[in-house]
C-alpha positions as CSV (number, residue, x, y, z in Angstrom):
1,M,-9.3,156.3,5.7
2,L,-7.6,154.1,8.2
3,V,-8.7,153.4,11.7
4,P,-6.0,153.2,14.3
5,R,-5.3,149.8,15.8
6,G,-7.5,149.2,18.9
7,V,-10.2,151.6,17.8
8,R,-13.6,150.1,17.2
9,L,-16.4,151.7,15.2
10,D,-20.0,151.2,16.1
11,L,-22.0,151.8,12.9
12,D,-25.2,150.3,14.2
13,A,-26.9,153.6,15.0
14,I,-26.1,155.3,11.8
15,A,-27.0,152.2,9.8
16,H,-30.5,152.3,11.3
17,A,-30.8,156.0,10.3
18,W,-29.6,155.4,6.8
19,A,-31.9,152.3,6.4
20,A,-34.9,154.2,7.6
21,D,-34.3,157.0,5.1
22,R,-33.7,154.5,2.3
23,C,-36.7,152.4,3.1
24,A,-39.0,155.4,3.2
25,E,-37.7,156.5,-0.2
26,V,-38.0,153.1,-1.8
27,V,-41.6,152.5,-0.6
28,T,-42.8,156.0,-1.7
29,D,-41.1,155.7,-5.1
30,G,-42.4,152.2,-5.7
31,L,-46.0,152.6,-4.4
32,G,-46.6,156.4,-4.6
33,V,-48.0,156.5,-1.0
34,G,-47.1,158.3,2.1
35,V,-45.0,156.3,4.6
36,L,-43.4,156.4,8.0
37,V,-40.6,154.0,8.7
38,S,-39.2,153.4,12.2
39,L,-36.0,151.6,12.7
40,G,-34.2,151.5,16.0
41,G,-35.6,154.8,17.2
42,D,-35.1,156.6,13.9
43,L,-38.2,157.7,12.0
44,A,-38.2,158.7,8.3
45,T,-41.3,160.0,6.5
46,A,-41.8,160.3,2.7
47,G,-44.6,160.6,0.2
48,P,-47.6,162.6,-0.5
49,T,-49.4,162.6,2.8
50,G,-49.3,161.6,6.5
51,S,-51.9,160.6,9.0
52,A,-55.5,161.6,8.4
53,G,-54.6,163.4,5.2
54,S,-53.1,166.3,7.1
55,G,-49.6,166.0,5.5
56,A,-48.1,165.4,8.9
57,W,-47.5,162.3,11.1
58,E,-48.3,162.4,14.8
59,I,-45.4,161.1,16.7
60,L,-45.1,160.4,20.4
61,V,-41.6,161.2,21.6
62,Q,-40.7,159.3,24.8
63,D,-37.7,157.1,25.3
64,R,-38.5,155.3,28.6
65,P,-41.9,154.8,30.2
66,T,-41.0,157.1,33.1
67,D,-39.7,159.9,30.9
68,P,-41.7,163.0,29.9
69,A,-43.5,162.7,26.6
70,A,-44.2,165.0,23.8
71,L,-46.7,164.6,20.9
72,I,-45.5,166.3,17.7
73,A,-46.8,166.7,14.2
74,V,-44.0,165.9,11.7
75,P,-44.6,167.0,8.1
76,T,-44.0,164.3,5.6
77,G,-40.5,164.5,4.2
78,L,-38.9,165.1,7.6
79,A,-37.2,162.7,10.0
80,V,-37.0,162.3,13.8
81,A,-34.1,160.6,15.8
82,T,-33.6,160.1,19.5
83,S,-30.2,159.3,21.1
84,T,-30.0,158.1,24.7
85,S,-27.4,158.1,27.4
86,V,-27.1,156.4,30.8
87,Q,-24.6,158.8,32.1
88,G,-24.0,162.6,31.9
89,H,-26.4,165.5,32.2
90,W,-28.7,164.7,29.3
91,R,-30.8,161.5,29.4
92,S,-32.0,161.7,25.8
93,A,-31.9,164.1,22.8
94,T,-34.4,164.2,20.0
95,V,-33.9,166.1,16.7
96,V,-36.2,166.7,13.7
97,A,-34.3,167.2,10.5
98,P,-34.7,166.6,6.7
99,D,-33.4,163.0,7.0
100,C,-32.6,160.4,9.7
101,V,-28.9,160.5,9.2
102,T,-28.8,164.2,9.9
103,A,-31.3,163.9,12.8
104,H,-29.4,161.0,14.4
105,T,-26.0,162.7,14.0
106,W,-27.2,165.8,15.7
107,S,-29.0,164.0,18.5
108,A,-25.8,162.0,19.3
109,A,-23.8,165.2,19.1
110,V,-26.1,166.9,21.7
111,L,-25.5,164.0,24.1
112,A,-21.7,164.1,23.5
113,G,-21.6,167.9,24.1
114,P,-19.9,169.5,27.1
115,G,-21.7,168.9,30.4
116,Q,-24.8,170.9,31.0
117,G,-24.0,173.5,28.4
118,V,-26.1,174.1,25.3
119,P,-24.5,172.6,22.2
120,A,-24.0,174.7,19.2
121,D,-27.2,175.5,17.4
122,C,-27.6,172.8,14.8
123,G,-30.4,174.7,13.0
124,Y,-33.0,172.0,13.7
125,P,-35.7,171.6,16.5
126,V,-34.1,169.9,19.5
127,R,-35.6,168.4,22.7
128,V,-33.5,167.0,25.5
129,V,-34.5,165.3,28.7
130,A,-32.1,166.0,31.5
131,A,-31.0,163.4,34.1
132,D,-33.6,165.0,36.5
133,R,-36.2,164.5,33.8
134,T,-36.7,168.2,33.1
135,V,-37.3,169.0,29.4
136,H,-35.3,171.6,27.5
137,V,-36.0,172.7,24.0
138,W,-34.5,175.0,21.4
139,G,-34.4,175.5,17.6
140,G,-38.1,175.8,17.2
141,W,-39.2,172.7,19.0
142,P,-42.9,173.3,19.9
143,L,-43.3,174.3,23.5
144,D,-46.9,173.1,23.7
145,A,-46.0,169.5,22.6
146,E,-45.5,168.1,26.1
147,V,-48.2,165.7,27.2
148,S,-46.9,164.8,30.6
149,P,-46.3,167.2,33.5
150,V,-42.7,168.4,33.5
151,S,-40.9,171.6,34.3
152,E,-40.0,173.0,30.9
153,G,-37.0,175.2,30.4
154,G,-36.2,176.7,27.1
155,V,-32.5,176.8,26.5
């Protein structure tokens, strides 16, 4: 594949996602323990168990200190990725998927979507924070996960 002259590719974000997936896999395979790896906002889990033996990891989803927060339980073997924007209708988008590369790809796609519309259903839980800091969820994101006062609107 050739990239047209003048086009620049930024592979930093997808590299973080791939590395988180790979590190979680390597640690679990090598040590046989449960692990959560966080690189650049991408979290991968792997192994036999999560926090407190529950099989799930408790993860606080909050991009900036003034943004609404959500506390979610992510079963081991899943990944979480958040993409952010400084312009547009959506401030951040978080997706839970089977791996970081997939979660990150969809979170970036949500931010790149058309204006205020809902992007095509990606089949994974999605949480977005709008520019006005309201929270919108779809795809099975837990509505009771919010830990800070916000006006929630399911989309």
